[in-house]
N, C-alpha and C positions, 0 to 999 in steps of 0.2 A: 504494500500500500504506500502511495506517495505521501510526502509530508503534508501537502495541501489537503488530501483526503482525510488525514488524521485531524487536521484543524477543523474541517467541516464537521467531522464526527464529534469532536469536542464541543463545538458550538451547539449541535443538536442535543448533546447530552446535558449540557449545563442549563439550557434555557428553553422556555416555551416561546415560540415565535408565531407571527401571523403568516398569512398566505404569501406575503411579499418578502418574507425572511427577516422582518423587523422584530426586535426584541419586545417581549411582553412581560414574562415572569421568570423567576429563578425556579428551575424544576426541582420538585421534591416528591418522590413517590409516596403514595398513601394520603396525599392531601388534595382537597378539592381546589379547583382553579381560584375560587374566591378567597382561599386562605393563603395563597402563595404570595411571596414578597415580589415587589416590582423588580424587573431586571435593571441593570445599570443603563444609563443613557447612551453609553458608548462602549464598544468592545472591539479590540484588535488582537489578532494573533499573527505572529511573524514566523517564517521559516526560510530556509535557504532556497526554497523553490518559489517563494512568493508570500504575499500577505493577504489576509482576509479581514474584513471589518464589518460591523453591523451597528445600527442605531436603534434606539428604542422607538416604538411606533408613535409615541406622542410628541416627539420632537418636531418643531416647525419645519416646513419644507426648506426654507432658506438656510436654516442651521444645518440640516442634513446635507444640503448641496455644498455648503462651505466645508464641512467636515470631509465629505467625499473627495473634494478636490485635494485636500491636504493628505488624505490617505493614499490617493493615487500618486502623489509626489513622494511618498515615503520610499526610501531605498530598500532593496532586498539585500540583506546581509547575513553572514553566518555567525557573527558575534552578537548574541542576543543579550549579553550582559550590559551592553551599551544601550542606553535609552533611545527610543525611536527619535530620529532627527526632527520630526514634526511634532514631537510631544508638547513642546511649549506653545506652539501655535494652536494645537488642538485644545489644550487647556484654556487658552484665551477665548476661543469660540464658545466652549462650554460654559465658562464663567460669565460671559455676556448673557447667556440664556438663563443660568441659575447658578448659585454657588456650588462648587465641588465639595462634597462632604466626606468623600472617601475615595481612595484609589487602591487597586490591587494589581500587582505585577509579579511575575515569576516564571521560571522555566518549566517546560513539560518534557517528559521522557517516555520512551517505550521500554518495556521489559520483555526480553525474549523468553520463549518457552524453556530454554535451557538454564535460566537463572535459578539459583538454589537458595532457599531460605536457610539461614545459619542459626537462628534462634528458635525457641519453642513457640511455634505459631499454630493456631487452631482455627477451625471454622466454628463460629459460635452457633449453637442450637439451643433448644429448650433445655437439653440435658446438661449443658455446661454454662448456661447464661450467667451463673453466679460470678464468673470471672469479671464481669462488667461492673459489679456493684460498687467497688471501691473508687474507681476513677471515671467510669463512664456510665453512671446509673441512668442518665437521661436516655441512653440507648435501650433501656429496658422498657420504657414507656412511650418513646417516640413512635409515631406511626411509620416513619421511615427507619425501621429497625431491622434486626436480623430476621424478623418474621416476614418482611416484604422484599428484602434483597440480601444477597450473600454478604456476610461480614466476617472478616478475619481479625484475629487479635494476637499480638505477641504477649505471652504470659510470663511473668516473673514472680516467683514466690506465691503463686496461686492467683495473682491479680493481673488483669489486662493492663498493660502499660502503653500500648499503641494499638490503634484500630484502623482498619481500612475497609471501605464498603462502596458499593456501586450506587451511583445516583439514579440508575434506571431500574425498573422492575425486571425480573428474570426473563420475561418474554419479549423484551425490547431487542431490536435487531442488533444493536451494538453488543449486547451480552451474548446473544445466540451465536454471533460470528466470532466471538472471542475478543471483544473490545469493550472498554468501559472507562468511565472516569472514576477517580478515587478521591477519598478524603482521609486524612490521617491525623491523629493527634497523639502526642506522647507526654508522659509526665516530666516535669522540669529536670529532675535529677538524672533522667535517662536520655535526655535530648543530646544528640551528638554521638550516641552510642550505636547507631545503625538500626534501632528498633523500628523506626518508621518504614525503613526499606524492607526489613525482613518480613513484616506482616503483609506488605504489598506483594512480595514475591510469592508467598504462600497462597494468598488469595488469587493471584494470577494463575497459578497452576490448577487450583481447584475450581475456579469459576470462569475466568477469561484468560486469554493468552497474553494480552498486552494491556497495561493500565498506566495511568499517569502515576509517577512516584518521585519522591525527593531523592531517592537513591537508585536511580535508574542506570541503564547501560548505554543506550543510544539517545542522544539529545534529539528532540523532534522540532522544538520551536519555543517561542516565548509568548506568554499571554500578557497583554498590556492594558 
């Protein structure tokens, strides 16, 4: 799969969009559309094969047009640690429309089928769900939990210290074909120890072949 195809899949995984491909909501399995949080006003993903970008559907047409021009002028680069060249101009356009209250930016990776988990990782089920109680109790009651999609956990001393789960329900095309997005969290004392990557690799073997991960093998692109 090409890098651009990965980016398109990531977009479809993260957000609910309208028929024109414009952002509407942040996708969360198990929740009605009326309960979902609004998507960001602007989203861009970059790769060495090209960039893709989307706007929220309630942005004025003139704002979308100006942002689109800036995105088309953005260079295609392989070093995603460097902020997009048009980032300042894009922020200026968005600020004119409404204050920017938050930004999120980071790399995306793919994990091959051959990657091995090195820590004690498990797929969480009703039988072992108690491992979540200490640090991830919210995952026991959330509608987007191990009951609605596969969830893997790295376990230390009987407690989950990192978790990884799919943003899509199991029957979604991205999961069926071996792809999905992931979210992970780890306890402060264990951050930097590789626990976030280990549970991702285990989850990848058991559920999907490739997932986004902080400790991946092949860099795919950067979300801005």
